[in-house]
Backbone as ProteinMPNN parsed JSONL, in Angstrom:
{"seq_chain_A": "MDVLRILRKEESKLLAAQDKVAHRLVGLRGAINALSGDHAVRPQRVAQRRVSKLRGKKLSAAHRAAIKRGIAKARAGKA", "coords_chain_A": {"N_chain_A": [[22.455, -7.134, 27.206], [21.275, -4.712, 26.631], [21.304, -4.585, 23.867], [19.528, -6.606, 23.198], [17.124, -5.545, 24.165], [16.854, -3.34, 22.489], [16.581, -4.631, 20.023], [14.127, -5.975, 20.424], [12.42, -3.81, 20.719], [12.612, -2.679, 18.189], [11.516, -4.773, 16.731], [8.849, -4.683, 17.638], [8.079, -2.22, 16.594], [8.208, -2.763, 13.846], [6.248, -4.765, 13.639], [3.971, -3.3, 14.303], [3.934, -1.538, 12.145], [3.514, -3.388, 10.127], [0.916, -4.23, 10.724], [-0.491, -1.866, 10.209], [-0.087, -1.57, 7.465], [-1.299, -3.914, 6.554], [-3.934, -3.381, 7.265], [-4.505, -1.186, 5.608], [-4.26, -2.485, 3.169], [-6.41, -4.272, 3.187], [-8.515, -2.447, 3.073], [-7.999, -1.32, 0.572], [-8.344, -3.549, -1.105], [-11.06, -3.947, -0.671], [-12.099, -1.631, -1.853], [-11.32, -2.052, -4.51], [-12.812, -4.326, -5.061], [-15.398, -3.293, -4.783], [-15.51, -1.427, -6.86], [-15.063, -2.964, -9.083], [-17.276, -4.383, -9.762], [-17.525, -7.017, -9.418], [-18.813, -8.826, -7.047], [-18.207, -11.025, -5.551], [-17.439, -12.86, -2.663], [-14.285, -12.964, -1.411], [-11.804, -14.89, 0.203], [-9.918, -13.321, 2.733], [-6.563, -12.582, 3.655], [-5.538, -13.252, 6.9], [-4.218, -11.281, 9.454], [-1.106, -12.24, 10.74], [-0.209, -11.817, 13.316], [-1.765, -10.186, 15.853], [-1.602, -7.195, 17.531], [-2.448, -6.079, 20.639], [-3.979, -3.007, 21.559], [-3.899, -2.256, 24.185], [-1.833, -3.586, 25.271], [0.63, -3.995, 27.641], [0.008, -1.657, 28.943], [-1.189, 0.229, 31.704], [-4.359, 0.002, 33.246], [-6.846, 2.337, 34.223], [-8.415, 2.748, 37.449], [-11.111, 3.272, 37.188], [-11.597, 2.306, 34.619], [-11.037, -0.433, 34.929], [-13.079, -1.045, 36.745], [-15.32, -0.542, 35.156], [-15.036, -2.542, 33.258], [-15.37, -4.8, 34.877], [-18.041, -4.372, 35.681], [-19.312, -4.66, 33.218], [-18.758, -7.352, 32.621], [-20.12, -8.574, 34.741], [-22.723, -7.804, 34.115], [-23.085, -9.114, 31.679], [-22.935, -11.765, 32.52], [-25.157, -11.884, 34.189], [-27.156, -11.557, 32.333], [-27.059, -13.932, 30.887], [-27.889, -15.827, 32.709]], "CA_chain_A": [[21.042, -6.976, 27.494], [20.822, -3.506, 25.971], [21.084, -4.907, 22.458], [18.302, -7.395, 23.13], [15.999, -4.63, 24.359], [16.754, -2.55, 21.262], [16.036, -5.502, 18.98], [12.709, -6.214, 20.699], [11.715, -2.566, 20.431], [12.569, -2.576, 16.734], [10.557, -5.779, 16.286], [7.494, -4.195, 17.904], [7.815, -1.158, 15.617], [7.95, -3.388, 12.544], [4.954, -5.44, 13.713], [2.943, -2.266, 14.239], [3.908, -1.074, 10.76], [2.91, -4.468, 9.343], [-0.52, -4.189, 10.957], [-1.029, -0.703, 9.512], [-0.076, -1.87, 6.031], [-2.318, -4.94, 6.322], [-5.237, -2.715, 7.36], [-4.675, -0.406, 4.374], [-4.42, -3.433, 2.077], [-7.784, -4.76, 3.249], [-9.355, -1.362, 2.558], [-7.757, -1.205, -0.863], [-9.008, -4.689, -1.75], [-12.496, -3.676, -0.621], [-12.396, -0.619, -2.872], [-11.199, -2.709, -5.817], [-13.959, -5.221, -5.192], [-16.594, -2.477, -4.96], [-15.48, -0.76, -8.156], [-14.941, -3.917, -10.189], [-18.579, -4.955, -10.09], [-17.481, -8.418, -9.022], [-19.092, -8.777, -5.617], [-17.981, -12.329, -4.938], [-16.668, -12.762, -1.434], [-13.013, -13.676, -1.506], [-11.17, -14.988, 1.524], [-8.835, -12.368, 2.964], [-5.498, -13.056, 4.529], [-5.673, -12.774, 8.264], [-2.929, -10.851, 10.009], [-0.504, -13.338, 11.483], [-0.097, -11.489, 14.731], [-2.466, -8.961, 16.182], [-1.059, -6.587, 18.732], [-3.486, -5.362, 21.366], [-3.653, -1.613, 21.84], [-3.697, -2.092, 25.616], [-0.743, -4.447, 25.706], [1.688, -3.338, 28.382], [-0.421, -0.4, 29.522], [-1.973, 0.118, 32.925], [-5.726, 0.492, 33.164], [-7.246, 3.129, 35.378], [-9.353, 2.067, 38.339], [-12.445, 3.425, 36.605], [-11.682, 1.412, 33.468], [-11.15, -1.796, 35.458], [-14.42, -1.178, 37.327], [-16.272, -0.608, 34.043], [-14.905, -3.88, 32.673], [-16.006, -5.733, 35.815], [-19.493, -4.182, 35.579], [-19.746, -5.246, 31.947], [-18.714, -8.809, 32.763], [-21.229, -8.964, 35.637], [-23.966, -7.605, 33.364], [-23.181, -10.19, 30.69], [-23.226, -13.014, 33.249], [-26.542, -11.797, 34.668], [-28.025, -11.73, 31.167], [-27.046, -15.346, 30.485], [-28.54, -16.645, 33.739]], "C_chain_A": [[20.474, -5.753, 26.772], [20.484, -3.781, 24.511], [19.779, -5.686, 22.295], [17.07, -6.507, 23.266], [15.777, -3.797, 23.098], [16.141, -3.38, 20.141], [14.552, -5.764, 19.184], [11.872, -4.971, 20.4], [11.56, -2.382, 18.925], [11.557, -3.569, 16.154], [9.128, -5.283, 16.495], [7.118, -3.073, 16.946], [7.445, -1.754, 14.259], [6.602, -4.113, 12.532], [3.812, -4.434, 13.649], [2.813, -1.738, 12.816], [3.248, -2.119, 9.863], [1.4, -4.453, 9.5], [-1.167, -3.021, 10.221], [-1.128, -0.969, 8.015], [-1.153, -2.909, 5.705], [-3.709, -4.32, 6.351], [-5.517, -1.902, 6.097], [-4.915, -1.328, 3.182], [-5.836, -3.984, 2.035], [-8.735, -3.699, 2.692], [-9.223, -1.205, 1.057], [-8.436, -2.338, -1.622], [-10.52, -4.506, -1.753], [-12.908, -2.671, -1.676], [-12.326, -1.221, -4.272], [-12.412, -3.591, -6.075], [-15.232, -4.421, -5.464], [-16.64, -1.854, -6.354], [-15.449, -1.728, -9.327], [-16.282, -4.486, -10.618], [-18.648, -6.429, -9.763], [-17.64, -8.463, -7.509], [-18.976, -10.143, -4.96], [-17.102, -12.147, -3.704], [-15.42, -13.612, -1.581], [-12.396, -13.763, -0.119], [-9.993, -14.016, 1.625], [-7.772, -13.017, 3.833], [-5.704, -12.444, 5.903], [-4.292, -12.396, 8.764], [-2.379, -11.961, 10.893], [-0.448, -13.057, 12.965], [-0.794, -10.167, 14.979], [-1.942, -8.45, 17.507], [-2.164, -5.769, 19.385], [-3.047, -3.936, 21.637], [-3.348, -1.4, 23.318], [-2.532, -2.907, 26.149], [0.332, -3.622, 26.407], [1.29, -2.023, 29.022], [-1.278, -0.661, 30.753], [-3.368, 0.677, 32.69], [-6.042, 1.304, 34.409], [-8.236, 2.321, 36.21], [-10.769, 2.146, 37.774], [-12.634, 2.47, 35.421], [-11.832, -0.044, 33.925], [-12.539, -2.039, 36.031], [-15.475, -1.302, 36.228], [-16.224, -1.983, 33.39], [-15.592, -4.911, 33.568], [-17.519, -5.61, 35.774], [-20.037, -4.813, 34.302], [-19.766, -6.76, 31.998], [-19.863, -9.294, 33.634], [-22.568, -8.845, 34.91], [-24.171, -8.72, 32.344], [-23.525, -11.523, 31.356], [-24.664, -13.026, 33.728], [-27.52, -12.011, 33.517], [-28.112, -13.176, 30.713], [-27.838, -16.215, 31.448], [-30.041, -16.557, 33.652]], "O_chain_A": [[19.317, -5.763, 26.35], [19.495, -3.269, 23.986], [19.02, -5.445, 21.356], [16.083, -6.699, 22.556], [14.637, -3.576, 22.689], [15.286, -2.898, 19.398], [13.792, -5.774, 18.216], [10.755, -5.071, 19.891], [10.5, -1.977, 18.448], [10.834, -3.252, 15.21], [8.284, -5.448, 15.615], [5.964, -2.979, 16.528], [6.497, -1.312, 13.609], [5.892, -4.081, 11.527], [2.794, -4.693, 13.007], [1.702, -1.514, 12.336], [2.507, -1.771, 8.944], [0.674, -4.642, 8.523], [-2.26, -3.158, 9.671], [-2.127, -0.635, 7.379], [-1.84, -2.792, 4.69], [-4.57, -4.688, 5.552], [-6.631, -1.925, 5.575], [-5.687, -0.992, 2.284], [-6.405, -4.145, 0.955], [-9.649, -4.016, 1.931], [-10.209, -0.984, 0.354], [-9.039, -2.107, -2.67], [-11.189, -4.865, -2.722], [-13.943, -2.83, -2.323], [-13.171, -0.934, -5.119], [-12.967, -3.597, -7.174], [-16.054, -4.826, -6.287], [-17.71, -1.767, -6.956], [-15.776, -1.347, -10.451], [-16.408, -5.015, -11.722], [-19.721, -7.03, -9.824], [-16.697, -8.169, -6.775], [-19.587, -10.386, -3.919], [-16.144, -11.373, -3.714], [-15.489, -14.813, -1.839], [-12.462, -12.804, 0.65], [-9.18, -13.912, 0.707], [-8.064, -13.895, 4.645], [-6.007, -11.258, 6.033], [-3.316, -13.106, 8.524], [-3.106, -12.547, 11.695], [-0.621, -13.961, 13.782], [-0.448, -9.149, 14.38], [-1.854, -9.194, 18.484], [-2.743, -4.878, 18.763], [-1.875, -3.684, 21.914], [-2.623, -0.471, 23.673], [-2.276, -2.914, 27.353], [0.873, -2.673, 25.838], [2.138, -1.334, 29.589], [-2.0, -1.656, 30.823], [-3.537, 1.696, 32.02], [-5.57, 1.001, 35.504], [-8.816, 1.343, 35.739], [-11.534, 1.187, 37.875], [-13.709, 1.896, 35.247], [-12.645, -0.793, 33.383], [-13.117, -3.107, 35.833], [-16.419, -2.081, 36.358], [-17.261, -2.526, 33.01], [-16.307, -5.787, 33.081], [-18.22, -6.62, 35.826], [-21.103, -5.429, 34.312], [-20.688, -7.388, 31.477], [-20.507, -10.295, 33.322], [-23.444, -9.694, 35.076], [-25.285, -9.212, 32.164], [-24.307, -12.309, 30.822], [-25.325, -14.064, 33.68], [-28.592, -12.585, 33.71], [-29.149, -13.599, 30.202], [-28.401, -17.233, 31.044], [-30.743, -17.183, 34.445]]}, "name": "protein", "num_of_chains": 1, "seq": "MDVLRILRKEESKLLAAQDKVAHRLVGLRGAINALSGDHAVRPQRVAQRRVSKLRGKKLSAAHRAAIKRGIAKARAGKA"}
């Protein structure tokens, strides 16, 4: 079981690194596009797996309450 936990932790590290590299690549492509004078919109590769920043973390009571207020406000606006 210990080995499995270590492997999963390593996988999450690599996925986070992949997301960082993908983000830098998008910025680099934008800079190339801006400097090249060719302003045609090209489809970008979408990250295969997006990892939420809040995944596995506990929210404070104030944060949960703020989310509930926002949802209630959005529902009231639609009605």
